[in-house]
C-alpha atoms as one frame of an Amber mdcrd trajectory, in Angstrom:
protein
   3.389 -65.820  30.536   4.482 -68.569  32.915   5.287 -70.873  29.982   7.489
 -68.182  28.455   9.388 -67.651  31.703   9.934 -71.360  32.353  11.024 -72.154
  28.806  13.391 -69.179  28.545  14.833 -69.902  31.990  15.389 -73.543  31.081
  17.188 -72.589  27.875  19.396 -70.092  29.700  20.220 -72.599  32.452  21.104
 -75.283  29.897  23.231 -72.785  27.960  25.298 -71.837  31.013  25.544 -75.481
  32.056  26.971 -76.340  28.636  29.390 -73.407  28.865  30.525 -74.697  32.278
  30.932 -78.281  31.112  32.531 -77.627  27.740  34.626 -74.489  28.289  35.213
 -73.589  31.940  36.168 -77.104  33.043  38.951 -77.036  30.431  40.691 -74.152
  32.237  43.375 -75.324  34.599  43.443 -72.396  36.994  45.476 -72.391  40.188
  43.749 -73.117  43.508  40.576 -74.674  42.197  39.180 -72.311  39.592  35.517
 -71.277  39.473  32.076 -72.446  38.421  30.317 -70.007  36.119  27.166 -72.105
  36.420  27.151 -71.869  40.229  27.764 -68.115  40.059  24.986 -67.737  37.482
  22.538 -69.738  39.576  23.209 -67.743  42.728  22.919 -64.421  40.875  19.623
 -65.651  39.422  18.459 -66.528  42.936  19.510 -63.153  44.360  17.423 -61.384
  41.739  14.392 -63.672  42.186  11.687 -64.407  44.725  12.279 -67.284  47.178
  10.010 -69.631  45.215  11.806 -68.925  41.939  15.103 -69.247  43.823  14.176
 -72.712  45.086  12.991 -73.809  41.629  16.152 -72.529  39.986  18.175 -74.263
  42.709  16.427 -77.543  41.891  17.089 -77.143  38.164  20.719 -76.177  38.731
  21.263 -78.977  41.241  19.797 -81.510  38.824  22.133 -80.350  36.064  25.110
 -80.300  38.449  24.335 -83.876  39.490  24.456 -84.862  35.807  27.920 -83.334
  35.463  30.821 -85.687  34.802  32.964 -83.780  37.274  30.496 -84.300  40.148
  31.929 -86.744  42.638  28.967 -87.079  44.986  25.893 -89.273  44.793  22.947
 -88.222  42.661  20.721 -85.801  44.551  23.431 -84.252  46.703  23.727 -81.137
  44.523  19.936 -80.902  44.222  19.523 -80.681  47.987  22.385 -78.229  48.443
  21.332 -75.948  45.593  17.673 -75.831  46.675  18.737 -74.775  50.164  21.395
 -72.320  48.967  19.236 -70.624  46.339  16.213 -70.431  48.614  18.297 -68.989
  51.459  20.058 -66.400  49.319  16.832 -65.279  47.651  14.987 -65.162  50.988
  17.720 -63.002  52.535  17.566 -60.660  49.561  13.813 -60.637  48.915  12.194
 -57.354  49.816  15.486 -55.697  50.682  15.500 -52.837  48.192  18.751 -51.495
  49.618  20.534 -54.690  48.642  18.881 -55.049  45.234  20.584 -51.938  43.916
  23.929 -52.356  45.652  26.428 -54.060  43.370  29.083 -54.630  46.048  26.685
 -56.280  48.500  25.363 -58.608  45.806  28.929 -59.619  44.895  29.582 -60.261
  48.597  26.406 -62.403  48.814  27.511 -64.427  45.790  31.046 -65.022  47.076
  29.771 -66.075  50.504  27.063 -68.167  48.841  29.583 -70.016  46.665  31.841
 -70.637  49.663  28.920 -71.865  51.791  27.660 -74.075  48.958  31.075 -75.655
  48.482  31.421 -76.190  52.243  27.992 -77.843  52.375  28.964 -80.094  49.478
  32.157 -81.028  51.286  30.401 -81.737  54.592  27.536 -83.731  53.084  30.019
 -85.600  50.900  32.000 -86.583  53.994  28.780 -87.746  55.667  27.923 -89.822
  52.608  31.376 -91.388  52.379  32.804 -89.486  49.415  36.605 -89.421  49.436
  38.125 -85.985  49.989  41.670 -84.693  49.880  43.880 -83.435  52.650  42.855
 -80.522  54.850  45.542 -78.307  53.294  44.280 -79.026  49.784  40.655 -78.451
  50.801  41.449 -75.087  52.409  43.533 -74.003  49.402  40.737 -74.990  47.025
  38.056 -73.178  49.041  40.159 -70.008  49.199  40.936 -70.280  45.486  37.286
 -70.768  44.548  36.345 -67.727  46.642  39.010 -65.548  45.030  38.096 -66.643
  41.507  34.428 -66.041  42.285  35.298 -62.565  43.528  37.053 -61.891  40.205
  34.451 -63.425  37.874  31.206 -62.272  39.538  31.531 -58.508  38.884  32.417
 -59.217  35.254  29.516 -61.559  34.585  26.775 -60.164  36.829  25.535 -57.426
  34.436  24.953 -60.064  31.752  23.119 -62.337  34.195  20.990 -59.439  35.467
  19.993 -58.469  31.924  19.025 -62.061  31.136  16.964 -62.209  34.335  15.292
 -58.919  33.459  14.526 -60.185  29.957  12.904 -63.363  31.258  10.899 -61.778
  34.085  10.273 -58.365  32.476  11.940 -56.433  35.264  14.139 -53.381  35.075
  17.139 -54.143  37.273  20.049 -51.702  37.094  23.197 -53.218  38.521
């Protein structure tokens, strides 16, 4: 059973990574756009246990480090995604009230994406990665949050069904 879950999860993660890299990065949306792969990973973590959240964060961070659009050093996304996915799954784990509440999960994802992007920005500055002006950074962070707020409710039912298929759970969102 564990082999089935790992192999199906890996295929799904690679699929959404390829969608992000080949389709979503081609959109030129105002104020930064969105990352369907980051949204997918955080939804996966919200629906999982903390251990699965940390493992999915490692896998997602590894793939994000391989991305051509990643400007940071290798390993920066791995660290950030492990911490973000573990934290979001730990906050949600065992909270049955949150598991069935669509609006709270969307809020968790939007805040999680914003916090993840802020952590990437801060660790990038500590590691010497060039950043833009403060105005551009604030506009991009607000834009990413707004686009995440738009995309998450549309994509979350698909992500929840995929998670339920892999882990044989019945999640109704």
